N, C-alpha and C positions, 0 to 999 in steps of 0.2 A: 134500742134494737133489743131483740129477743136474745136468750143467752146463746142459742145456736148461731144466729146471724152475727153476734159479736165475736164469737169464736172463729166463724168463717172469715171475718175481716182480719182478725189477729193472726189467722194461720196462713193468710195468703189465698184463701178461696174467695172468689168474687161471685156476686150475683148478677145474672144477665139483666134483671129488670131494673137495676140501679145504675148500671154502667154508663148509659148515655148522659145522666145528669153528673156522674162523677168523673167520667174520663174523657167523653167525646166532645170535640169541638167542631170538627168538620160538618157540614150540613148536607152532605150527599149520601144518599142511602146506599148501603151495601147492595141491596136488591130492592125490586119493586114489591117483592113479597114481605119486606120488612122495612117498612118506611120509617120506622123510629130507631134503626141500627145503622150508624153512620160509620163511613170509612174514616180511619183516623190516621192520616198521612203525618200529621204533626208529631204525634207519638213516635212513629217510625223513623222520621228525621231526628227527633230528639235522641233516641237510642243509638242510631247510626253515629251521630256526632260524638256520644260518649265513648263508643267502641273505637271509632277512628282515631280519636285522641289517645286512647290507651295503647292501640296497637302500632300506631304512627306509621301506617303504610296504605297504600291504595288497596281498595276492597273489590272483590268480585261480586257480581250482582247477587249470587246465591248468598254470600256472606251478608250483604246488606240487608236482605229480607229476613234471613235466620236470626242474625244478631239483632235486627230491629224489632224482634219479637221476644228478645230475652225478658225474663221476669226481673233480673237484676243486672243491667248492662254494666253498672260501675264496679261490681264485685265478681261477676261470673268469670271463673277460669275459662280460657279459650285456647284450645290447641287442637288444630284439625287432626281428626283420626284418634283423638286420645281422651279428651275430657267430655264428660257429660253435660249437656246445656238444659237448663230449665227455661222452657218457652211457654208463651201464651198465644196460642193459635187463635185466629179470628172466628173460626166456625167449624162445624162437624157436619159430615154427610154420611149416610149409611144406605147400603142397598138391602133389599128386604131379607136376602138369605143371611146376611150378618147381623142385620139390625135386630133380628129376633133375639139372639144371645146377648147382643149389647144392650138391649133395652130390659132384658130379664136381670142383667147384672146392675143396670142403673136402678132398677126397682128394689133389688137386694140391698143397694147403698142406703136407702131410706131418705133420700134427698127429695125435696118437693118439686123442684123445677130444674131444668137445664141452665147452665150458667153462661153459655154462649149460643149464638143462633144454630140451630141444627135442623136437619131434614132427613127424612125417610124416602127411599125411591124403590118403587115395586117394579122390579125388571128381571129378577132371576128365576121366577117360579112359573113362567109362561112357556110351555112346551110347544115346539114348532111341530105342527102335524099337518094342517089342512089349509092354513092361510090365516091372515091377520085377525078377521073379525071372528071366525069360529075358534080359533086358538085362544083368543082373549076371554071369549064367553066361558070356554070349558075351564081355563084357569081361574076365573073369579069363582066358578061353582067349586071346583076341587080345593081351592085355597081359601075359602071363605074365612074359616076360622082363624087362619094366620093373618089375613088382611084385616080383620075385625081387630084382632089383639094389637096390630101395629097401629091402626087408625086410633083406637081408644087410648093407647099408651101414648102416642103422639099428642093426643088432645090433652090428656092428663098432666104431661110433663113439659108441655110447651114446645114440641117438635113439629115442624111442617111436614105434611104427608103428601107425597106424590103418588096417586093412585095407579093401579096397574093399567097400562096402555099409555102411560105418561112418555115413557122412553127409558133410554139407558142412563143410568146416574150420571155418567161422565159427560154426555152430550147436554143434559139437563143443567149440570154445574156450569159447563162452558156458556151456555145461553143465558144464564140467570145469576150465577153466583160467583164465579171466578172473576178476578180483575187483577191488574197489575200491582204487585206488592202485597197481595193477600197471603196469609198462611191458613191453609185448610188442611185438615186431616180427614180422611175417609177411610171406611171399613171395607176397602177394596184395593187391590194391589195396583190397579191402573188409574187409581186417583191423580197420578202424575200428569194426566191428560191436561189439567188446568194450567200447567206450565206454558201451554200454548197462547195464553193470555197473560203471561208474565207473572204467575203466581208461584208460590212454593207450596205445592199440593202433595201430601205425603200419604201412602197407604199404610194402614196400621190394623191391628186387631181390635176387637170390641172392647176389651179392657183398657186400652189406650184411649179409645174414644170416651169411655166412661170417666177416665181421669179428667179429660178436657170439658165434657159436660158437667162434671162436678165442680169445675172451677179451680182444679189443682194444677200447679205448674206441670207441664208434660216434659218428660225427659227424652232426649235423643243424643245419641253420641255425636260429637261435632264432626260434621261430615268433611272429607276431603273434597276437592273440586276438580273435576276433569273438564277441561276446556275442549270443545269441538269447534275449531275454526272453519267456517263455511266460506269458500271463494267461488266465484263463477255464478252461473245462473242456471235454475232448472229450465229444461225445454224438452219437447218432444214427448216421448214416452216415459221418461224419467219423472218420478213423482216424489212428493215427501217421504213416503213409505220406503223408498229405496234408501233414504239417507239412514234410517234406523236399522234397516236390514244390513247396510254395509257396516254401521257401527257395532251391530251385534256380532257380525262376522269377525271383526277386529278385537273386541273386547270379550267375547264368549259370555256365557250365562251368568258367570259370576265376577266378570272383570270390573263392574260398577259398584260392587258391593262396598258399602261404606262411604260412598261418594255421591255427590250431585253433579249431573252432566249438564254443563253450561254451554249452550250455543252462542256463538258470536261470530263476527266478521261481516264482510260486505255481502255475503251470499245469502244472509238472512232475509234480506228484503225481498228477494225473489220467491219467498215462501208465503202462502196465505196463513192467515191465522189458524184456521181449522187444519191446515197442513202441518203447522208448528205444533198443534195439539196431538195430531198423529204421531209425530216423532217423540214428543214427551211420554205420550201413552205407552208406547212399547219399550221405553227404557226400562220399564219393570222387568223385561226379559233378560237384561243384563245384570240385575240385582241392585240397580242404582236406588239410592234413597229417594231421589225424584230428578226431573230434568227441567229445565227452564231456558225461555228465550227473553232477550231484552225487549222492553216496551218500544214499539215502533209504529209506523203509519198503517200497517196492515191490521195491528190489533185495535188501532184507533177506528178504523173503518168497520171492523167487525162489531165493536162496542156501538157504534152509531146505528147500525143495521139491526142490532138486537134491542134497540130502544135505551140505550145507556150512554148517549152522547155526553150527559152530565159527568159521568165517571170519567170518560175520556178527557174532558176538559180539566178536571181536577188532576188527573194523571199528567197532563201536559205541564201543569204548574210544579209538580214535583219530580219531573222526569230525570233529574240528575241522581235521584236515588233509585230509579227503576231501570238503570243501565249500569254496566261495570265501570270502575274507574279505570282511565288510561294508566297503563302500567301495571295492572294487577296481575299477581302470579297465580298460575294454576299448577296443581300437583302433577298434571300430565296433560299434554296437548296432542290432539289428533287433528290433522288438516284433510279436508275433502273439498276437492274442486268439482262443484256441482255441474260444471260444463262437461266435465269428463265421466261423470257418473252414469252408469248404465242400469236399465232396469234390473232388478233382483228378484229371486224367489228362494225362500229359505226352507230346509227341511230335508227329509221327513224327520218326525220324532223329537226334534228339538229346534227352537227358533233361532239358534245361532250358526246353523250349518248353511252358510250363504253360497249362492250360485248366481252368476249372471243369467237371465233368462236364456240368452243365446246358447248356454252351455247345457241346460239342465236336461234336455232330451237325450243327448249323448251320455251324460252322467247316469240318468235313470237307466239306460239300456245296459251300460257297464255294471251298475249295482243290481240289476235284477228288480228294480222298482217298476210297477206297473206304469206305462206311458199312456194308456188311455184313462181319461179323466171320466169318473162317473158323475161327480157333482162339482159344480163351481157355486161358491157362496160369498156374497158381498154384503157388508154392513159391518156390525159389531160397535163396540166403544171405540174402536181404533180408527175405522173408516166408514163412517155413515153420514157424513156432512153433505150439504147441499152440493158442494164442488164435487165430492166423491161420486154421487148419484148422477150429476151432470156429465162427469168424464165417462163414467160407465154407459150411460144413454148415448153419449156421442159415438162410442164404438159400435153399439147396438144398432143405431139408426143406419150407419153404413152397411152393416150386414143385411139389414131388412131391405135396403135400397137394391140389393143384389139378389133378393130373394131367399136370403138364408136365415135360419134360425139356429139356436144353440144345439149342438150334438149331445152335450152333456146336460143333466139336470142343472137348474139354475134357481138360486133363491136370492132374494133381496130383503135385507133388514134395515128399515129406517131407524136412524138414531134417536128420534124424539117424535111426538105428535106433531110438533111444529115442522120438522123435516118432511114427515109424511103427507101432512096436508099442503105443504109448499110444492112438493114434487108431483103431487096429484093435480095440483091447479096448473103447473107449468108444463105438464105433459111428459115429464121424465118417467113416472111410473107406468103409463100407457106404453111408452116405447119398450121399457124392460119387460113388460107382460107380453108384448107382441113377438119379442125375440125369444120367448119360452120361459121367462121368469114367473115365480111365484113370490108374491109380496108377503112377508111375514109380519107378525105383530111388532110393535115398537118394543122391543126387549132383547135381552142377550141371546136367547134361543140357542142354536146349535154351537155357538162360540163357547158355551160353558157346559156342553152335553145335553142341553135340553131340546133333543131332537129325536123324534119318534121316526127314525129312518127304516123304511121298508123295502129299499131297491137292492139290498144285499142281505146275506145271512152272516151272523156273527161267525168270525173266523175266516170270511172270504177276503183274499187279498185284493185290494183296490187303492185307487188313487182319488184325492178330492184336493182342490185348490181352493184357498179362502183369503179374504182380506182380513182375517183375524189376527191375533197376537201370539197365541199359543197353539202348539201343535204336538204336545206330549202324547205318548202312547194312549189311545183310547179316549182322549180328551173329548173329541166332538161327538162320537157316536158309540162309545163303550166297546168298539171293536179294536182289538190289539193289532189287527192286520191292515187297518186303515192308514195308508201313507198320506198324511196331511201336509201340504205345502202353503207357506204364507207369502202373499204378494200383494200388489196394489189392486184396488177395484178394477181398474181399466185392464190390467194384465188378467186378472180372473175372467172377466168378460170376454177378452179375445181368446183366451185359451178354451173357454166354454164353448165358444162358437166353433173353434176347431176340433175340440174334442180330444186334444192330445198334448203331452207335455213337449212333443218335438216341434211345436209351432213357435216360431220367433216372429212377433208382429212387426218388428222392425225391418225384417228382410224377407220374410216368406209371403207367399200368395195364397189366396183361397180361391175356390172355383165357385163362381155364382150359379144360380139356377138356370141360367141361359148358357151355361158351359164356358164362359168366358172367365179368364183369371183376373183377379184385382188384388190390390194390396191396401190394407187398412191404413188410413192416415192416422197420425198421432191425434189423440183426442184433444179438443179445445172445449172449456166450458167455463162459465162464470163462477168466480169463487163465492159470490153472494147473488141472491136474486135481484133482478132489475126492480121489481116491485118489493113492497115490504113483505117479510115473512107472513104466511098465513099461520095464525096460532093453533088453528084446529080446535078441538074440543077443550074445554076447561077441565083439567084434571087435578087441580090442586086443592088441598083441604088446609085452610089456615088453622092454626092452633088457637083456641079461645084465650080471651085475655086471663080468665081464671078457669083452670082445668081441675081445681082441687076437688070438685064434687063428681068428676068423671069416674066411672067404674071401669076397671080393666078386668076382663074375665079370663081365667086360666082354669079350666076344668081338671080337677084331679085324675080324671079317668082319660084326659086327652092323649092320643097318640102322636099329636103334632107339637104340643107345648107342655113345658114342664118347669115349675118353678125351681130355682137352684138352692141348693143345700151347700153350706160353706164346707171347703176342703179342711182336712184335718191339719193342725199346727204341727210344726216340726217338734219332735220329742227331745231335742237337744242332744241326741246321740248321733254317732257316726252311722252311715248306711252300710250295714254289714251283711254279707252272704246274699247279696242280690242275685236272683236268677236272670238269665239273659232271654228275653221274650223272642227276640229276632236279631240277628246279625244281618244287616242289609247289604246287599251286593249292588254297587253302581248307583245310577240316579235314583233319588227318592224325593219327589216333589209332594207339595202338599195334596195334590191329587192322588198320589200313591198312599199317602197316610190317611186322608179322609176324602174319599171320592165324592164327586159332586153328581151330576145327572139325576138318577131316581132317588139318591140319598137327598137331595136338596129339601125334600118334604119333611125330613126330621131335623132341621137345623134348629128348631126351637126346643127340641126334646134331647137332652144330652145322653140320657141312657139309650134311647133308641138308635140315635146316629152313632153310638159308640160301637154298634155292631158292623161298622165298616172300617174299624182301626186297622191300619197298615195291610188292608186285603190286597193293595196293588203292589207292595213292596217284594222284591225278590230276595228269597231266603238263601244265603249263601252256601247252607249246609246241603241243601238238594236242588238249588237251582229253580225253585217254584215259588209261585205267588200263593199267598194265604195257605200255607202249609209249613207249620213249625213243630218241632219236638216239644212236648210237654215234658219238662225235666222231672216232674214227679211221678208221672205214669209211664214215660218213655213212648206214648203213643204220638202220632202225628195228627194235627188237626188244625182248624182255622186259627188265625191269629187272635181275633177277638174272644173266641171261646176259650183259648188257652189263657189269654189275659184274665178273663172273668174267674177261671178256675183258680189261678194264683191269688186273686184277690180275695175269694172265698176262703182259701187256706190261710190267708194272712200273710202272704209271701210278697215282699216287694221285688220289683223286677226293672230291668234296664234295657235299652235299646241301644245298638252299635250301629252307627251310620258311616257313610262314604263322605265324599266332597259335596258342598254346597247343599247339605241336607235341609229340606224344606223349602226349596225354591219354588216360585210360582205364586199362587193366590195367597192373599192375606189371611185366608180362614183360619180362625183361632181354634175351631174344632180340632184341628191337628194338634193342638196343645191340650184343649181340654179333655179329649178322649183318653190319652195315655194317663193323665192325672185321675180321671174319674175311675179307671179301671186298675188303679194300683201302681203305675209306673211312678218312679222317682228320678231317674237320670236317663239322658240322652247323651252318648258319647260319639263324637264324630270327628272327622278330619277337619271339617269346616261347616258353617251354618250359613244359610241365608238370613239376612237381616231382620226381616218381619217376624220370621218363624222363631228365631232365637229370642226375640223380645216376648212373643206370646208365651213361650215355655217359661221364662222367668215370671211372667205376670200370674201364671197359674201354680206357682210354687215348685216347679220342676227345676232341676239342675241341668242345664245345657252346658256341656264340658267339650273341650276338644283335646286331642293328642298333642302333648308337647313336642313329641316326635311322631309324625304322621305314619311312620313305619310300624308304630305300635299297634296299629288297627290289626296287623297281622298276628299280633301276639295273643289276641282274644279269640276264643273259639266258643260256638254256640252252647256248649256243655259246661263252660266254666262258670265259677261263682265269683262275683265281684264285691269288694268293700271299698267304700269311699270313706278315707279317714282324714282326719283334721278339720271337720266342720266346726268344732267348737272354737277354733281360731280363724274361721272363715273371714277372709278380709279382701278388700280390692287389691287386685294384683299379685296375690299370693297363691301360687299353685296348690293344688290339692293332690293327695296321693291316691293312687288305685292299686289295691292288692288283688292280683288275679290269682284264683285257687283252681288249680286243674284237677280233674277227676283222680289221677294218680297220686294225689297227696302233695305234689309240689306246687310252689307258688313263686311269683315274681312281682315285683312293684314297678309301676310306671308313674309318670307325672302327667297331671292333666292341667290344662289352662281353663280360664274362664274370663268374662269381661263384665262381671257383677261390680256395680259400685255400692256405696253403703246402703242407699235405700232400697236398692234391688235385693240385697241381701235380707233386708228386713221383709221384703216380700216372701221370700223363702222360709224365714223363721215363722212368720204369721201364717203361713199356708197358701197365701195368695196375695195379690196386690190388692184386691178388693176386701179381704180380711184385714189387711193393714189400714186401708182407708177408714174401715168401720171401728177399728181400734182407736185411731186418731180422733174420729168424731165422739167416741164415747168419753175420751180424756178431756 
């Protein structure tokens, strides 16, 4: 072996191209696209048995799959909610907006090839404007430089590349890569979608993906497990989406933090595989690490229809490891009777504000929310399956039979090229167009703000209804006055036909073109096509066996791409007299910290995208967004400009945040940007899981108030010192000295969740710096 390869073996880094020979015994491929990479249920079984003997208790399904991927199951300390696990995920998936920074970091690592099967999916950079074909052509032209970078980087480093137009990452994963018992990490917060096929699929930042692609054990705090017991049976207008909308109302946007949501019970079997994926997908909105369903006949049926009957047969052999043990204990249990569950609609402005559809009209009138619906939008990674499209088409077909079309504008986003081609073949797309719909490209589109909306002016108060997952302020169209509501595709379709939130399809009547009243029947549609799926166009680029000669071009004058420079190493001193860039009031998601929409084009250029740092956060000092006091000049100005000024003057700064800071998308730019512009500390009442980890990865200090009331003791004009960093240790609080302008000062305590290796990330300047230090050693 070469010296590097010998070191890789000695240090626990594994190389992807030798793993089948050294590790794999099962001869069923993970995917048709990787015929030489095999599912290894034997290793999963072996690890589970080791842990079961140690813990001497029944295991939840989540525990089986997580512990089954431990790097050292015999010695790993395991305590739910406390210890950090070192894990070996099976694969990595990246969407194009996050893949740019992930691949730039991987390039910086100096490694020649990814250590596990990995893929890039081009779904985020296609703006909805005129319709699928035109929008796709326009995106390919505008984003040619970025697509070329991702394609060539994928070829060089052994990463599969799904071209623009392929579909949304999570639908592609469900169709091709997820399987019962897999552990997959993805650089998108809705990666848990794969839990609909019985996998542990976790959303992470790009630096975490780099760890896994480098073959380094990946760290995750041992999750708690929340059980959701489903009884009864779905029927009528009630859909899988209503299950997670109900759960979101119960747990709120942070109630699942640090936990895996594990669905079980007899009601599970009444939900289709893609319906289970919908529920897992939107578990991201309650802060859950991921969500999962046990392997069952509905998954087996989906695997067979998507050409993976061999995987289903293998899963049948190992089924005892793909379902929870009888008598296993959950940290919390929620029970939902599906027979009693009613259709829900959540919003506006937050995905956990749950309402039965029957109540939303009255609630909207009481709250002053617009009841007239301007646009209905179906699709997204959450609800764009064949079944979703079929149920929407079933509603639309009834309206057409009575001479009606949508009163609201109406858009349709197929989840993948396979879904698009199949609904075109089977007539669903035709029906949805005839009722007034516009079929968009197979991409994220309006769900992530990629929407060139023309029907309103910015600042105009209006309502939209979507089958998406998030509805934060300005999320879909950058208009803070758009009241966005989240519901199922069939409810979106019915409400779009009626044109108002005051319509309840379960009880209310519509008036047909002939003047006669009629009531919509609950939609009924096949969960899978009767014929085989139509794969549509071939949009996948295989990585070559040897990509070492491939050139990856990043122009030094590019405005879209920028090679990374290492962040500075900790100087060994306490952080003294830091200024406060902003004290944030209320909700601060990653959309507030690093906006998407038009800013997506700069995801590969750290300096350019840093011009959106915290522009959506509300400054507690003046109640405004993107307006903060420069403590050195006393002038108010944009947040990024003020941060750049502090950096130029050599002044370190901090951010003060509220509850669940950094909820929402996995975008690590929300951590890269403050680090790039001179930030060192983020102090909040609490953090969302992915964002807290992303901050640690980039060498920042995410700290929480030991007493949440201490949030009120810090004012934007104060200076802060973090002391005790020389003795920085796991579980040991840090002191914060607050210096007020009048010369007085007070000391508060700050907690953290750093373990020993994460402290090393801080000391090295970033996790990537630490990785390179280890390579050099």
